[in-house]
C-alpha positions as CSV (number, residue, x, y, z in Angstrom):
1,X,-24.8,-39.5,74.8
2,X,-27.3,-38.7,72.2
3,X,-26.4,-35.1,72.4
4,X,-22.7,-35.9,72.1
5,X,-23.2,-37.9,68.9
6,X,-25.6,-35.2,67.7
7,X,-22.9,-32.5,68.3
8,X,-20.3,-34.7,66.6
9,X,-22.6,-35.2,63.6
10,X,-23.3,-31.4,63.4
11,X,-19.6,-30.8,63.7
12,X,-18.9,-33.3,60.8
13,X,-21.7,-31.7,58.8
14,X,-20.3,-28.2,59.3
15,X,-16.8,-29.4,58.5
16,X,-18.0,-31.2,55.3
17,X,-19.9,-28.1,54.4
18,X,-16.8,-25.9,54.8
19,X,-14.7,-28.3,52.8
20,X,-17.3,-28.3,50.0
21,X,-17.4,-24.5,50.1
22,X,-13.6,-24.5,49.8
23,X,-13.6,-26.9,46.9
24,X,-16.3,-24.8,45.2
25,X,-14.2,-21.7,45.7
26,X,-11.1,-23.5,44.3
27,X,-13.1,-24.6,41.2
28,X,-14.5,-21.1,40.7
29,X,-10.9,-19.7,40.9
30,X,-9.7,-22.4,38.4
31,X,-12.6,-21.6,36.0
32,X,-11.7,-17.8,36.2
33,X,-8.1,-18.6,35.5
34,X,-9.1,-20.8,32.6
35,X,-11.3,-18.0,31.2
36,X,-8.4,-15.5,31.5
37,X,-6.1,-17.9,29.7
38,X,-8.7,-18.5,26.9
39,X,-9.1,-14.7,26.6
40,X,-5.3,-14.2,26.3
41,X,-5.2,-17.1,23.8
42,X,-7.8,-15.4,21.7
43,X,-5.9,-12.2,21.7
44,X,-2.7,-14.0,20.8
45,X,-4.6,-15.5,17.9
46,X,-5.7,-12.1,16.8
47,X,-2.1,-10.9,17.0
48,X,-0.9,-13.8,15.0
49,X,-3.5,-13.1,12.3
50,X,-2.5,-9.5,12.2
51,X,1.2,-10.4,11.9
52,X,0.4,-12.9,9.1
53,X,-1.6,-10.2,7.3
54,X,1.3,-7.7,7.7
55,X,3.8,-10.4,6.5
56,X,1.7,-11.0,3.4
57,X,1.6,-7.3,2.7
58,X,5.4,-7.1,3.1
59,X,5.8,-10.0,0.8
60,X,3.8,-8.2,-1.9
61,X,6.0,-5.1,-1.3
62,X,9.1,-7.2,-1.7
63,X,7.8,-8.6,-5.0
64,X,7.2,-5.1,-6.3
65,X,10.6,-4.0,-5.1
66,X,12.2,-7.0,-6.9
67,X,10.3,-6.1,-10.1
68,X,11.5,-2.5,-9.8
69,X,15.1,-3.6,-9.3
70,X,14.9,-5.8,-12.5
71,X,13.6,-2.7,-14.4
72,X,16.4,-0.6,-13.0
73,X,18.9,-3.2,-14.1
74,X,17.5,-3.2,-17.6
75,X,17.5,0.6,-17.7
76,X,21.2,0.5,-16.5
77,X,22.1,-1.9,-19.3
78,X,20.4,0.4,-21.9
79,X,22.2,3.4,-20.5
80,X,25.5,1.6,-20.7
81,X,24.8,0.8,-24.4
82,X,24.0,4.4,-25.0
83,X,27.1,5.5,-23.2
84,X,29.2,3.2,-25.4
85,X,27.5,4.6,-28.5
86,X,28.1,8.2,-27.4
87,X,31.8,7.4,-26.7
88,X,32.1,5.8,-30.2
89,X,30.4,8.9,-31.8
90,X,32.7,11.2,-29.8
91,X,35.8,9.3,-31.0
92,X,34.5,9.4,-34.6
93,X,33.8,13.1,-34.2
94,X,37.4,13.7,-33.0
95,X,38.7,11.8,-36.0
96,X,36.5,13.8,-38.4
97,X,37.6,17.0,-36.7
98,X,41.3,16.1,-37.2
99,X,40.6,15.2,-40.8
100,X,38.8,18.6,-41.4
101,X,41.7,20.5,-39.8
102,X,44.2,18.5,-42.0
103,X,42.2,19.4,-45.1
104,X,42.2,23.1,-44.1
105,X,46.0,23.2,-44.0
């Protein structure tokens, strides 16, 4: 009977040892999975930082483009004033030309 309980104890010990090994394996797998997720998370953080940097650069570019558009609008306004002045001068020139022709007759 002593050998039967000894065999039973060995069997329980071996079974417990196998369960412990299985649990250790599961924990190692979980730690590896966690490490992979942390690594992916750090890469996503780098990607977010890179995206934020690019966004800031784009924002600066948009501000420069806006300033350039305002300058272009100002130049356009000045060109319109010059065009009006040229048209007035042209009309005056036509009137003077008609007056000179009238005086030559």
